[in-house]
C-alpha positions as CSV (number, residue, x, y, z in Angstrom):
1,M,-11.2,7.7,18.2
2,T,-13.7,10.0,15.8
3,M,-13.6,8.8,12.3
4,T,-11.5,11.5,10.1
5,K,-10.5,12.1,6.4
6,L,-7.7,12.7,4.7
7,K,-8.1,13.9,0.9
8,L,-6.3,14.3,-2.0
9,T,-7.8,16.3,-4.7
10,G,-6.1,17.5,-8.3
11,V,-2.4,16.4,-6.9
12,S,0.0,16.0,-9.4
13,K,3.7,16.7,-8.8
14,H,6.7,17.4,-11.0
15,F,10.5,17.3,-10.9
16,W,12.4,19.5,-13.6
17,R,9.2,19.4,-15.8
18,K,9.0,15.7,-15.5
19,P,5.7,14.4,-14.3
20,V,6.0,11.9,-11.3
21,L,2.5,12.0,-10.2
22,N,-0.5,13.4,-12.4
23,K,-4.1,14.5,-10.9
24,I,-4.6,11.9,-8.1
25,N,-7.7,11.9,-6.4
26,L,-8.3,9.7,-3.3
27,E,-9.8,9.6,0.3
28,I,-8.3,7.8,3.6
29,E,-10.5,7.2,6.3
30,T,-9.7,5.7,9.7
31,G,-10.6,2.3,10.6
32,K,-9.3,1.1,7.3
33,I,-5.9,-0.9,6.4
34,Y,-5.0,-0.2,2.4
35,G,-2.9,-1.0,-0.2
36,L,-0.7,1.5,-1.9
37,L,0.4,-0.8,-4.9
38,G,2.3,0.2,-8.4
39,R,5.8,-1.0,-10.3
40,N,8.6,0.6,-9.3
41,G,9.2,4.3,-10.4
42,T,5.5,5.0,-10.5
43,G,5.3,7.6,-7.6
44,K,4.4,5.3,-4.4
45,S,7.1,7.0,-2.7
46,T,6.8,11.0,-3.7
47,L,2.8,10.4,-2.9
48,L,3.3,9.2,0.8
49,N,6.3,11.9,0.9
50,L,3.4,14.7,-0.2
51,I,1.1,13.4,2.4
52,S,3.7,13.6,4.6
53,N,4.5,17.0,4.3
54,R,8.1,15.9,3.0
55,N,7.7,17.5,-0.1
56,F,4.7,19.5,-1.6
57,P,2.4,19.0,-4.6
58,S,3.1,21.1,-8.1
59,E,-0.8,21.1,-8.3
60,G,-3.6,20.0,-6.2
61,E,-4.3,20.2,-2.1
62,I,-4.4,17.7,0.3
63,T,-6.4,18.3,3.3
64,L,-7.4,16.5,6.9
65,D,-10.9,17.0,7.4
66,G,-11.0,20.0,5.4
67,Q,-7.8,21.5,6.1
68,N,-5.0,21.9,4.0
69,I,-1.7,19.7,6.0
70,N,0.8,22.4,4.3
71,N,2.9,23.5,7.7
72,N,-0.2,22.5,9.3
73,S,1.1,21.1,12.5
74,V,-2.2,20.6,14.3
75,A,-2.7,18.3,11.1
76,L,0.7,16.4,10.7
77,N,0.6,15.2,14.1
78,Q,-1.6,12.9,12.8
79,I,0.0,11.8,10.3
80,Y,2.9,9.3,10.5
81,L,5.4,7.8,7.4
82,M,7.6,5.0,8.3
83,S,10.4,4.9,5.1
84,E,13.4,3.5,4.0
85,A,15.0,7.2,4.6
86,D,16.9,7.3,7.5
87,N,15.5,10.3,9.2
88,Y,17.8,10.1,12.4
89,P,21.7,10.3,13.3
90,K,23.4,6.9,12.8
91,Q,24.7,6.6,16.3
92,T,21.1,7.2,18.1
93,K,20.1,4.3,20.2
94,V,17.3,2.7,19.6
95,E,16.0,3.9,23.1
96,N,16.7,7.8,22.1
97,L,14.5,6.8,18.8
98,F,11.9,6.0,20.8
99,K,12.0,9.1,23.1
100,L,12.8,11.7,20.0
101,V,9.7,10.4,18.3
102,A,7.5,10.7,21.9
103,A,8.5,14.0,21.9
104,S,7.1,15.1,18.3
105,Y,3.9,13.0,18.7
106,D,1.6,12.8,21.6
107,D,1.0,9.6,23.6
108,F,3.7,7.4,22.0
109,D,3.3,4.7,23.3
110,Q,6.7,3.8,25.0
111,E,5.5,0.7,27.3
112,G,4.2,-1.0,23.6
113,A,7.4,0.0,21.8
114,Y,9.6,-1.5,24.8
115,R,7.4,-4.8,24.2
116,M,7.7,-4.8,20.8
117,A,11.7,-4.9,21.0
118,Q,11.2,-7.2,23.3
119,R,9.2,-9.7,20.9
120,F,11.7,-8.7,18.3
121,N,14.5,-9.3,19.6
122,L,15.7,-5.7,19.5
123,N,18.0,-4.0,22.4
124,P,17.1,-0.7,22.9
125,K,20.5,0.2,23.8
126,E,21.8,-0.9,20.6
127,K,23.0,2.0,17.8
128,L,21.0,2.4,15.1
129,T,24.3,2.2,12.6
130,N,25.7,-1.3,14.2
131,L,22.2,-2.6,13.2
132,S,21.4,-4.9,10.3
133,T,19.3,-3.9,7.5
134,G,16.5,-5.7,9.1
135,M,16.7,-4.7,12.6
136,R,17.0,-0.6,11.3
137,T,13.6,-1.6,9.6
138,I,12.5,-3.4,12.9
139,A,13.2,-0.4,14.8
140,K,11.7,1.9,12.7
141,L,8.5,-0.5,12.2
142,I,7.9,-0.2,16.3
143,T,7.8,3.5,16.1
144,A,5.7,3.6,13.5
145,L,2.8,1.1,15.2
146,N,3.5,2.8,18.8
147,V,2.6,6.7,17.2
148,Q,-1.1,7.3,17.9
149,A,-1.4,9.4,15.1
150,Q,-4.4,9.0,13.3
151,F,-3.1,7.8,9.6
152,I,0.2,5.7,10.0
153,F,1.6,5.4,6.6
154,L,4.5,2.2,5.9
155,D,6.4,2.3,2.6
156,E,8.5,-0.7,1.7
157,P,7.7,-1.8,5.6
158,T,9.3,-5.2,5.4
159,L,13.0,-4.3,3.7
160,G,15.9,-6.6,5.0
161,L,13.1,-8.8,7.4
162,D,13.0,-12.8,7.1
163,A,10.1,-14.8,7.0
164,A,9.6,-14.9,10.8
165,H,9.9,-11.3,11.5
166,R,7.4,-10.5,8.5
167,E,4.8,-12.9,10.3
168,T,5.3,-11.2,13.7
169,F,4.9,-7.6,11.9
170,Y,1.7,-8.5,10.4
171,T,0.6,-9.6,14.2
172,E,1.5,-6.8,15.5
173,L,0.2,-4.4,12.6
174,L,-3.1,-6.3,13.4
175,T,-3.2,-6.0,17.3
176,S,-2.0,-2.1,16.4
177,F,-5.0,-1.3,14.4
178,E,-7.9,-3.1,16.2
179,A,-6.7,-1.4,19.2
180,S,-6.8,2.1,17.9
181,E,-9.0,2.2,14.7
182,K,-6.5,4.4,12.9
183,A,-5.7,4.2,9.3
184,I,-2.8,2.5,8.2
185,V,-1.5,2.4,4.7
186,I,1.1,0.3,3.3
187,S,2.9,0.6,0.2
188,T,4.7,-3.0,-0.6
189,H,5.7,-5.5,-3.5
190,L,5.2,-8.4,-0.8
191,I,1.2,-8.2,-2.5
192,S,0.6,-12.0,-1.7
193,E,1.8,-11.8,2.2
194,V,-0.4,-8.6,2.7
195,Q,-3.7,-9.8,0.7
196,N,-5.8,-10.6,4.0
197,L,-4.6,-7.7,5.8
198,L,-5.6,-5.6,3.1
199,Q,-9.8,-3.8,3.2
200,H,-9.2,-1.1,0.4
201,V,-6.5,-0.9,-2.5
202,F,-4.8,2.1,-4.2
203,I,-2.8,1.1,-7.7
204,I,-0.7,3.1,-9.3
205,D,0.5,3.3,-12.6
206,Q,2.2,5.7,-15.2
207,Q,1.8,8.3,-12.8
208,Q,-1.9,7.9,-12.9
209,L,-4.2,6.3,-9.9
210,V,-5.4,3.2,-12.4
211,L,-7.5,1.6,-9.3
212,N,-9.5,2.6,-5.9
213,Q,-11.3,-0.2,-4.7
214,D,-12.3,-2.2,-1.6
215,V,-10.1,-5.7,-2.1
216,E,-12.8,-7.8,-1.8
217,E,-14.9,-6.3,-4.9
218,L,-11.9,-6.2,-6.7
219,L,-11.4,-9.9,-6.5
220,A,-15.0,-10.6,-6.9
221,Q,-14.9,-9.4,-10.3
222,S,-11.0,-10.4,-11.2
223,Y,-10.9,-13.5,-13.6
224,A,-8.7,-16.0,-15.5
225,I,-10.4,-17.8,-18.2
226,S,-8.3,-20.3,-20.0
227,G,-8.8,-23.0,-22.6
228,P,-8.4,-23.2,-26.4
229,A,-7.6,-20.1,-27.9
230,A,-10.8,-20.4,-30.5
231,E,-13.4,-20.6,-27.6
232,V,-11.5,-18.3,-25.1
233,D,-11.9,-15.5,-27.3
234,Q,-15.7,-16.6,-28.4
235,Y,-16.5,-16.7,-24.4
236,L,-14.7,-13.4,-24.0
237,K,-16.2,-11.7,-27.0
238,G,-17.0,-7.5,-26.4
239,L,-15.1,-7.7,-22.5
240,D,-12.5,-5.9,-21.2
241,V,-9.3,-8.0,-21.3
242,A,-6.7,-6.9,-19.2
243,Y,-3.7,-9.4,-21.0
244,S,-3.5,-13.0,-22.0
245,T,-0.7,-15.5,-22.3
246,E,-0.4,-18.3,-24.9
247,V,1.4,-21.6,-24.9
248,P,0.8,-24.1,-27.9
249,G,-3.1,-25.3,-27.3
250,L,-3.9,-23.2,-24.4
251,K,-4.7,-19.4,-24.1
252,T,-5.2,-17.7,-20.6
253,S,-6.9,-14.7,-20.6
254,Y,-7.0,-12.2,-17.3
255,L,-9.5,-9.4,-16.6
256,T,-10.5,-7.2,-13.8
257,T,-14.1,-6.1,-14.7
258,G,-16.5,-9.0,-14.0
259,L,-18.1,-11.4,-16.1
260,D,-21.7,-11.8,-17.6
261,D,-23.5,-14.5,-15.9
262,D,-25.9,-14.7,-18.9
263,R,-22.8,-16.4,-21.1
264,I,-22.8,-20.1,-21.5
265,I,-19.1,-21.4,-20.5
266,P,-17.7,-23.5,-23.0
267,D,-16.7,-27.4,-21.6
268,L,-13.1,-26.7,-22.2
269,V,-12.9,-23.4,-20.8
270,K,-11.9,-23.0,-17.0
271,I,-12.4,-20.0,-15.2
272,E,-10.8,-19.0,-11.6
273,H,-10.8,-16.0,-9.6
274,L,-7.8,-14.3,-9.4
275,D,-5.7,-13.5,-5.5
276,L,-4.6,-9.6,-5.4
277,Q,-1.5,-9.9,-7.1
278,Q,-2.6,-11.6,-10.3
279,A,-5.3,-8.6,-10.4
280,F,-2.6,-6.3,-10.0
281,I,-0.6,-7.6,-12.7
282,A,-3.6,-7.7,-14.6
283,L,-3.7,-3.8,-14.3
284,T,-0.5,-3.0,-14.6
285,Q,-0.2,-4.4,-17.8
286,K,0.3,-2.7,-21.0
287,E,-1.6,-4.3,-23.9
288,A,-4.6,-4.2,-22.4
289,S,-7.4,-5.0,-25.1
290,L,-10.7,-5.1,-26.2
291,H,-11.6,-8.4,-27.8
292,D,-14.0,-7.5,-30.8
């Protein structure tokens, strides 16, 4: 598969004059797994609906290899969104769901879909309306992972899945990715579970893109610094601290912009790297401050 690029330039969205997304600029390339992270109500699902042409930007444009995707059937055939929305009649059988998707997307892997259905113990003869929330999610995941589009977007893909099914899904996702070199974008609140899958992360907060960075680079510069308050404050003087917490005798400060290697670490100060979920919390805290 030739590497291709999906690009958002100055994308904003308003509903009844209320801003939902503001001036989003980002690029998604094939051959990577991305995370799209944000708190509830920050515009993640709206962004995915814009990218999949289910809704339209109020400002800006979305292009695939330079071509606007708006009502562009060739471009849209390379974009697939799996979301919480039920886009097919509830009386549809799982096997007919596969056929419907195959009719819309070239080269849908029906053999792969039936193999996954067997692995998840999903009966292809069952109607969607008779499935539990988790099994309906699995049916939609199976279709998404077997669509041969270049850009696959998964909005809360583990809704209703138990721990065992989530692990199976992550394994199947990696298998699908490695076989196709497609781009996969995962929007989820289960950040710790997907950390090892993600290569790049987008974080949306207060309608804006606040982070667009490789995961490895982000984690290398994200820290928790803890110890006596006076010593922590002195060590972090002049650095951009995201937020801090305090209990009697102990202060912990979080930052995601790296540390100065030349600083002498006080004996009672402890420094640890953050994981992705901790870094996400640090980046979306509202009481960010610059130490004096």
